[in-house]
N, C-alpha and C positions, 0 to 999 in steps of 0.2 A: 504494500499499499504506499502511496506517495504522501508523505507527511512533512515535506518541505514547508508548507504553510504554517504548520505548528512551530517548527524550529525557527522560522523567520519572523514570526510575530513578536515584535519588540515588547508588548504589553501583556504577555501571556499570563503573568502572575505566578510563575515558577521557573526555576533553573533547569537548563538542559546540559547534560554532560555526554560527550561522545568520544569514542576512541577510534582512530582510523589506523589501520595497518599500512605502514609505508610502502611495503612491497606487494601490496594487493592489486590485482588486475581488475577488481570490481569498481574502482573510482576513476571516472574520467576527469580531465583537467576542469571542466565546467563545474562538476560537482565539488571538486576540491575548492575551487574558488568561492563557491556558495558557502561552503563550511567555514572558510576563512573570513567571510564577511558576516557571519552571524551576529546578532546583538550582544552586548556585553554580558547579559544574563547567562549566556551559553559559554561553556568551557569545552574546548576542543583539544585533544591530546592526539599526538602522532607517536605510534609505537613501532619500533624496528621489528617487523614481522610481516608474513604473508597473510593470506585471508583468515586463517584460523588463529586468531591471537592467543588464546588459551593453550594452543599446542605449540606454536612457534616461539613464543616468548612469555611463558606463564609467570615468571618472576618479575618481568617488566609490567604485565598487566596487574599482578597482585600489588605491586608497588603503587601503581596509579590508583587502585581501588582504596588501599589502605591510607594513603596520603590525602586524597582528595574527596572521595565519596563516603567511606564508611564513617569517617570522623566528622561529618557535617551535621 
């Protein structure tokens, strides 16, 4: 489902956190630019991994979760 409108809404009333795998072939340049232009309420992380973050870089993903999401 296409939920860009939810992410791009500046006054949504909640934070959005996303992690993108830097080596994934699922993201085209236009989508990456849209992620980088999201409102300030959104946090966007780039992880050194292919498509399956939890398999390719579990320590990196856990670090992002522990430092930024679980403690909020």
